[in-house]
KETORLUM-868432 format. One record per residue (C-alpha): residue number from 1; residue in three letters; chain; x, y, z. Coordinates in steps of 0.001 Angstrom, whole numbers. Layout:
BEGIN
ATOM    n  res  chain     east    north       up
ATOM  NUM  Ala      A        X        Y        Z
...
This chain:
BEGIN
ATOM    n  res  chain     east    north       up
ATOM    1  Leu      A        0        0        0
ATOM    2  Arg      A     1216     3508     -771
ATOM    3  Arg      A     1020     6280     1825
ATOM    4  Arg      A     -608     9353      250
ATOM    5  Gly      A      760    12761     1140
ATOM    6  Gly      A     3122    11351     3742
ATOM    7  Ala      A      556    11639     6521
ATOM    8  Ala      A     1897    10143     9741
ATOM    9  Asp      A    -1588     8967    10751
ATOM   10  Phe      A    -2218     7131     7484
ATOM   11  Glu      A    -4869     4429     7923
ATOM   12  Pro      A    -5224     2092     4933
ATOM   13  Asp      A    -8672      869     6005
ATOM   14  Ala      A   -10351     1380     2651
ATOM   15  Glu      A    -7587     -297      675
ATOM   16  Leu      A    -7440    -3194     3110
ATOM   17  Ser      A   -11186    -3672     3062
ATOM   18  Glu      A   -11125    -3859     -716
ATOM   19  Ala      A    -8232    -6346     -655
ATOM   20  Val      A    -9947    -8523     1946
ATOM   21  Ala      A   -13130    -8576     -123
ATOM   22  Thr      A   -11214    -9530    -3268
ATOM   23  Val      A    -9328   -12349    -1549
ATOM   24  Ala      A   -12470   -13606      199
ATOM   25  Ala      A   -14353   -13712    -3102
ATOM   26  Trp      A   -11539   -15681    -4726
ATOM   27  Phe      A   -11395   -18105    -1809
ATOM   28  Asp      A   -15159   -18671    -1780
ATOM   29  Ala      A   -15177   -19292    -5533
ATOM   30  Ala      A   -12260   -21724    -5259
ATOM   31  Met      A   -13971   -23649    -2489
ATOM   32  Ala      A   -17199   -23778    -4485
ATOM   33  Arg      A   -15323   -25293    -7432
ATOM   34  Ala      A   -13620   -27729    -5082
ATOM   35  Ala      A   -16956   -28840    -3638
ATOM   36  Ala      A   -18175   -29439    -7177
ATOM   37  Gly      A   -15068   -31446    -8065
ATOM   38  Gly      A   -13713   -28652   -10238
ATOM   39  Pro      A   -10130   -27593   -10940
ATOM   40  Ala      A    -9558   -26016    -7529
ATOM   41  Gly      A    -9642   -29429    -5898
ATOM   42  Ser      A   -11796   -32431    -5194
ATOM   43  Val      A   -12703   -34737    -2349
ATOM   44  Gly      A    -9444   -35455     -532
ATOM   45  Gly      A    -7684   -32570    -2304
ATOM   46  Cys      A    -5919   -29549     -830
ATOM   47  Thr      A    -7616   -26618      846
ATOM   48  Pro      A    -5620   -23406      410
ATOM   49  Arg      A    -4631   -21266     3354
ATOM   50  Val      A    -4805   -17587     2482
ATOM   51  Leu      A    -2702   -15049     4352
ATOM   52  Leu      A    -3223   -11362     3507
ATOM   53  Ile      A     -119    -9296     4233
ATOM   54  Tyr      A      356    -5567     3750
ATOM   55  Glu      A     3151    -3063     4177
ATOM   56  Val      A     2933      717     3770
ATOM   57  Phe      A     5378     2520     1464
ATOM   58  Asp      A     5741     6229      750
ATOM   59  Ser      A     5902     5745    -3027
ATOM   60  Asp      A     5395     3189    -5765
ATOM   61  Lys      A     9138     3364    -6461
ATOM   62  Ala      A     9970     2418    -2872
ATOM   63  Ala      A     7427     -411    -2967
ATOM   64  Gly      A     9059    -1796    -6104
ATOM   65  Leu      A    12668    -1470    -4981
ATOM   66  Leu      A    12020    -2763    -1451
ATOM   67  Tyr      A     9479    -5467    -2246
ATOM   68  Pro      A     9751    -7905      706
ATOM   69  Val      A    10252   -10990    -1434
ATOM   70  Asn      A    11953   -13162     1188
ATOM   71  Ser      A     9557   -12217     3964
ATOM   72  Leu      A     6668   -13280     1739
ATOM   73  Arg      A     8397   -16575      981
ATOM   74  Asn      A     8813   -17224     4697
ATOM   75  Leu      A     5206   -16328     5441
ATOM   76  Ala      A     4002   -18638     2679
ATOM   77  Arg      A     6038   -21483     4142
ATOM   78  Leu      A     4497   -20807     7554
ATOM   79  Met      A     1113   -21720     6101
ATOM   80  Ala      A     2267   -25200     5007
ATOM   81  Asp      A     1675   -28205     7245
ATOM   82  Thr      A     2828   -30911     4819
ATOM   83  Pro      A     6130   -32797     5295
ATOM   84  Leu      A     7448   -31368     2007
ATOM   85  Val      A     7486   -27823      667
ATOM   86  Ala      A     8485   -26485    -2728
ATOM   87  Ser      A    10307   -23227    -3366
ATOM   88  Ile      A     8841   -22137    -6710
ATOM   89  Asp      A     8310   -18532    -7795
ATOM   90  Val      A     4911   -17496    -9090
ATOM   91  Asp      A     6212   -16983   -12647
ATOM   92  Met      A     7492   -20569   -12844
ATOM   93  Leu      A     4992   -23100   -14196
ATOM   94  Pro      A     5321   -26644   -12760
ATOM   95  Ser      A     5276   -29407   -15353
ATOM   96  Ala      A     2515   -31955   -15725
ATOM   97  Ser      A     5156   -34605   -15087
ATOM   98  Leu      A     5894   -33086   -11664
ATOM   99  Ser      A     2199   -33056   -10844
ATOM  100  Ala      A     1956   -36711   -11835
ATOM  101  Ala      A     4970   -37623    -9700
ATOM  102  Leu      A     3473   -35897    -6668
ATOM  103  Thr      A      257   -37912    -6951
ATOM  104  Asp      A     2225   -41162    -6862
ATOM  105  Gly      A     2131   -42309    -3243
ATOM  106  Ser      A     5299   -44392    -3397
ATOM  107  His      A     7259   -41581    -5051
ATOM  108  Val      A     6106   -39044    -2476
ATOM  109  Ala      A     6980   -41447      337
ATOM  110  Ala      A    10505   -41780    -1067
ATOM  111  Leu      A    10850   -37998    -1318
ATOM  112  Glu      A     9658   -37557     2247
ATOM  113  Ala      A    12055   -40188     3565
ATOM  114  Ser      A    15086   -38599     1909
ATOM  115  Cys      A    14121   -34968     2560
ATOM  116  Thr      A    12925   -35234     6153
ATOM  117  Gly      A    15327   -37908     7410
ATOM  118  Lys      A    18942   -37550     8476
ATOM  119  Glu      A    20149   -36956     4912
ATOM  120  Arg      A    17917   -33866     4429
ATOM  121  Arg      A    18060   -34012      639
ATOM  122  Val      A    16938   -31144    -1569
ATOM  123  Tyr      A    15476   -32015    -4980
ATOM  124  Val      A    16328   -29515    -7709
ATOM  125  Leu      A    13686   -28887   -10364
ATOM  126  Pro      A    15334   -28073   -13728
ATOM  127  Ala      A    14083   -24709   -14991
ATOM  128  Phe      A    13585   -23611   -18586
ATOM  129  Glu      A    12657   -20388   -20340
ATOM  130  Thr      A    10999   -19831   -23704
ATOM  131  Ser      A    12576   -17778   -26469
ATOM  132  Cys      A     9617   -17746   -28844
ATOM  133  Gly      A     5861   -18184   -28751
ATOM  134  Gly      A     5008   -15719   -25960
ATOM  135  Pro      A     3618   -16589   -22510
ATOM  136  Ser      A     1395   -19360   -23886
ATOM  137  Ala      A     4503   -21265   -24998
ATOM  138  Ala      A     5295   -21939   -21338
ATOM  139  Asp      A     1835   -23439   -20854
ATOM  140  Arg      A     2285   -25782   -23810
ATOM  141  Asn      A     5809   -26838   -22907
ATOM  142  Ala      A     4915   -27567   -19281
ATOM  143  Leu      A     2513   -30235   -20517
ATOM  144  Leu      A     5204   -32110   -22447
ATOM  145  Pro      A     6967   -35241   -21181
ATOM  146  Lys      A    10732   -35040   -20972
ATOM  147  Asp      A    11430   -36860   -24227
ATOM  148  Gln      A     9306   -34387   -26191
ATOM  149  Leu      A    10790   -31435   -24319
ATOM  150  Arg      A    14218   -32320   -25712
ATOM  151  Ser      A    13022   -31700   -29266
ATOM  152  Val      A    11725   -28234   -28338
ATOM  153  Val      A    15141   -27422   -26875
ATOM  154  Ser      A    16893   -28639   -30031
ATOM  155  Glu      A    14651   -26358   -32102
ATOM  156  Gly      A    15885   -23375   -30075
ATOM  157  Cys      A    12539   -22275   -28631
ATOM  158  Leu      A    13383   -23474   -25119
ATOM  159  Thr      A    16617   -23098   -23141
ATOM  160  Gln      A    17820   -23638   -19626
ATOM  161  Phe      A    16828   -20732   -17407
ATOM  162  Arg      A    19109   -17691   -17620
ATOM  163  Pro      A    21686   -19145   -20048
ATOM  164  Lys      A    23686   -15885   -19870
ATOM  165  Ala      A    24188   -16406   -16112
ATOM  166  Pro      A    25656   -19940   -16158
ATOM  167  Leu      A    26560   -20100   -12462
ATOM  168  Cys      A    22898   -19850   -11542
ATOM  169  His      A    21770   -23118   -13155
ATOM  170  Asn      A    24636   -24959   -14884
ATOM  171  Ala      A    25167   -27177   -11831
ATOM  172  Thr      A    21805   -28814   -12598
ATOM  173  Asp      A    23519   -30523   -15569
ATOM  174  Tyr      A    20697   -30376   -18118
ATOM  175  Ser      A    22351   -32786   -20539
ATOM  176  Arg      A    22474   -35456   -17863
ATOM  177  Trp      A    18893   -34726   -16829
ATOM  178  Phe      A    17481   -35484   -20260
ATOM  179  Asp      A    18967   -38996   -20084
ATOM  180  Ala      A    18372   -39628   -16376
ATOM  181  Arg      A    15779   -42085   -15146
ATOM  182  Asp      A    16610   -41643   -11483
ATOM  183  Ala      A    17533   -38672    -9305
ATOM  184  Tyr      A    21240   -37844    -9429
ATOM  185  Pro      A    23491   -35759    -7158
ATOM  186  Val      A    24861   -32362    -8143
ATOM  187  Tyr      A    27255   -30155    -6248
ATOM  188  Tyr      A    26812   -26627    -5044
ATOM  189  Val      A    28710   -23802    -6705
ATOM  190  Arg      A    28553   -20207    -5538
ATOM  191  Glu      A    25499   -18358    -6900
ATOM  192  Phe      A    23653   -21573    -7721
ATOM  193  Glu      A    19952   -20703    -7411
ATOM  194  Pro      A    17647   -23571    -8346
ATOM  195  Trp      A    14020   -24012    -7430
ATOM  196  Phe      A    13531   -27126    -5365
ATOM  197  Ile      A    11558   -29442    -3089
ATOM  198  Gly      A    12711   -30073      468
ATOM  199  Gly      A    11611   -30945     3973
ATOM  200  Arg      A     9398   -28337     5627
ATOM  201  His      A    11261   -28577     8935
ATOM  202  Ser      A    14777   -29169     7611
ATOM  203  Leu      A    15187   -26443     4976
ATOM  204  Gln      A    16825   -23160     5841
ATOM  205  Trp      A    14584   -20100     5877
ATOM  206  Phe      A    15025   -17086     3631
ATOM  207  Asp      A    16984   -14126     4995
ATOM  208  Phe      A    14365   -11391     5317
ATOM  209  Arg      A    16962    -8619     4931
ATOM  210  Tyr      A    17062    -9265     1195
ATOM  211  Arg      A    14432    -7089     -456
ATOM  212  Gly      A    13700    -6291    -4072
ATOM  213  Tyr      A    15886    -7855    -6731
ATOM  214  Gly      A    19224    -9560    -6205
ATOM  215  Lys      A    20702   -12496    -4292
ATOM  216  Asn      A    17493   -13238    -2358
ATOM  217  Lys      A    17302   -16884    -3458
ATOM  218  Ile      A    21052   -17281    -3989
ATOM  219  Ser      A    21648   -16505     -301
ATOM  220  Met      A    19104   -19097      823
ATOM  221  Val      A    20526   -21844    -1418
ATOM  222  Ala      A    24010   -21027     -126
ATOM  223  Ala      A    22735   -21513     3431
ATOM  224  Val      A    21152   -24844     2493
ATOM  225  Ala      A    24471   -26007     1063
ATOM  226  Ala      A    26428   -24737     4079
ATOM  227  Ser      A    24078   -26621     6410
ATOM  228  Gly      A    25124   -29891     4752
ATOM  229  Ser      A    22024   -30774     2741
ATOM  230  Pro      A    22892   -32614     -498
ATOM  231  Phe      A    21354   -31550    -3815
ATOM  232  Tyr      A    19732   -34115    -6116
ATOM  233  Val      A    17975   -33378    -9392
ATOM  234  His      A    14416   -34645    -9750
ATOM  235  Pro      A    14361   -37063   -12716
ATOM  236  Thr      A    11026   -36085   -14303
ATOM  237  Gly      A     9703   -32823   -12898
ATOM  238  Phe      A    10688   -29454   -14328
ATOM  239  Leu      A     9583   -25799   -14438
ATOM  240  Val      A     8978   -23394   -17318
ATOM  241  His      A     9247   -19641   -16903
ATOM  242  Arg      A     6190   -17691   -17999
ATOM  243  Gln      A     7293   -14455   -19663
ATOM  244  His      A     6305   -11160   -18038
ATOM  245  Thr      A     7301    -7517   -17931
ATOM  246  Glu      A    10669    -6913   -16266
ATOM  247  Ser      A    10307    -5457   -12778
ATOM  248  Asn      A    11538    -1957   -11968
ATOM  249  Ser      A    13592    -3423    -9123
ATOM  250  Arg      A    15495    -5688   -11524
ATOM  251  Lys      A    16043    -2812   -13953
ATOM  252  Ala      A    17424     -586   -11208
ATOM  253  Phe      A    19692    -3334    -9853
ATOM  254  Leu      A    21150    -4296   -13241
ATOM  255  Arg      A    21527     -701   -14409
ATOM  256  Val      A    23888       56   -11530
ATOM  257  Lys      A    25585    -3346   -11742
ATOM  258  Phe      A    26658    -2862   -15349
ATOM  259  Lys      A    27218      901   -15419
ATOM  260  His      A    28684     1917   -12066
ATOM  261  Gln      A    32265     1283   -13175
ATOM  262  Arg      A    31862     4085   -15722
ATOM  263  Asp      A    29890     6302   -13359
ATOM  264  Ser      A    30788     5688    -9726
ATOM  265  Ser      A    28163     8152    -8515
ATOM  266  Met      A    25480     5584    -9427
ATOM  267  Leu      A    26751     3177    -6783
ATOM  268  Glu      A    26357     5254    -3622
ATOM  269  Gly      A    23112     4466    -1846
ATOM  270  Ser      A    21875     2132    -4584
ATOM  271  Leu      A    19979    -1117    -4141
ATOM  272  Tyr      A    22856    -2895    -5893
ATOM  273  Gln      A    25408    -1581    -3392
ATOM  274  His      A    23240    -2632     -455
ATOM  275  Ile      A    22568    -6135    -1774
ATOM  276  Glu      A    26196    -6788    -2703
ATOM  277  Ala      A    27380    -5690      757
ATOM  278  Leu      A    24760    -7913     2370
ATOM  279  Trp      A    25848   -10852      201
ATOM  280  Val      A    29483   -10389     1273
ATOM  281  Ser      A    28342   -10422     4911
ATOM  282  Thr      A    26195   -13515     4331
ATOM  283  Gln      A    29103   -15421     2797
ATOM  284  Ala      A    31333   -14527     5748
ATOM  285  Asp      A    28671   -15840     8142
ATOM  286  Leu      A    28328   -19103     6218
ATOM  287  Gln      A    32083   -19635     6118
ATOM  288  Ala      A    32153   -19139     9891
ATOM  289  Gly      A    29487   -21816    10333
ATOM  290  Arg      A    26605   -19419    10989
ATOM  291  Thr      A    24019   -20947     8664
ATOM  292  Glu      A    20797   -19732    10287
ATOM  293  Pro      A    19470   -16698     8385
ATOM  294  Ala      A    18067   -13507     9828
ATOM  295  Leu      A    14398   -14255    10460
ATOM  296  Glu      A    11725   -11602    10934
ATOM  297  Pro      A    10282   -11426    14492
ATOM  298  Ala      A     6744   -12062    13208
ATOM  299  Val      A     7792   -15386    11684
ATOM  300  Thr      A     9612   -16387    14863
ATOM  301  Arg      A     6488   -15660    16910
ATOM  302  Cys      A     4311   -17637    14500
ATOM  303  Leu      A     6649   -20626    14707
ATOM  304  Gly      A     5930   -20736    18410
ATOM  305  Ala      A     2190   -20244    18044
ATOM  306  Leu      A      991   -22188    15006
ATOM  307  Pro      A       83   -25741    16067
ATOM  308  Trp      A     1634   -27396    13009
ATOM  309  Trp      A     5014   -25805    13810
ATOM  310  Gln      A     5155   -26006    17592
ATOM  311  Gly      A     8078   -28009    18920
ATOM  312  Gln      A     9511   -28666    15457
ATOM  313  Gln      A    11337   -25493    14418
């Protein structure tokens, strides 16, 4: 929510009431479809938990640059009471093959055993992005089995996610994945940032100090690796990025990243400078064995109050 006029006594009652009504209408409609056996669920299916969060900013620019991405990820995880959780951004479309795997009781049992037991495995989900066909191309490709996906990659309309930033996803080893029938281990490299499935109680949390664009997921994956959890690549499931307009936060971050060496005045006080300094501090903490991230007080309080978390933090 944006504070208008900078009034110190700003009360966002009207905006909140509208948001609550919108969310309530969506929830009621979803539950009605579920009761009818529609796409929102069926008998024995999942019932969503909806958490409405707001924060007041003085401007749209501040709201974009300081978007509390990691706090929202932590709050979403708080709502889960299943043994497994998945870290998947909203613009990543899970494949039909992943959905099928997660309805296979024996497969889920094996995932739970390896993720929640002493080994604390993390299962990487290979991520792809489309280079032609628009947003609907992601929808079509997510429906394909792995053997058909290979042909789309060979045609050049689908690539591994962020091919120009190889450290972020190369460790997944896409070539091996296309031939794999079973999960296989991969090894952490700095700035690896996959999406993944892991144990709800065993995964590290996201460091809430990371806001806006830059290093927010990289820092969490680094903490997972430093805690000793091994990474395995899921043999059938994958994700496809759905194209969207580039965020202002990402534009601001990358503009300073690539231009500050020619104009040092851009660096001072920038989001990029803040995030890079925080990342240096995070790496020093991890190297010193401090793998628990900074967690917002609200999440800490909820961990002690929500019945499905009590005694198992």
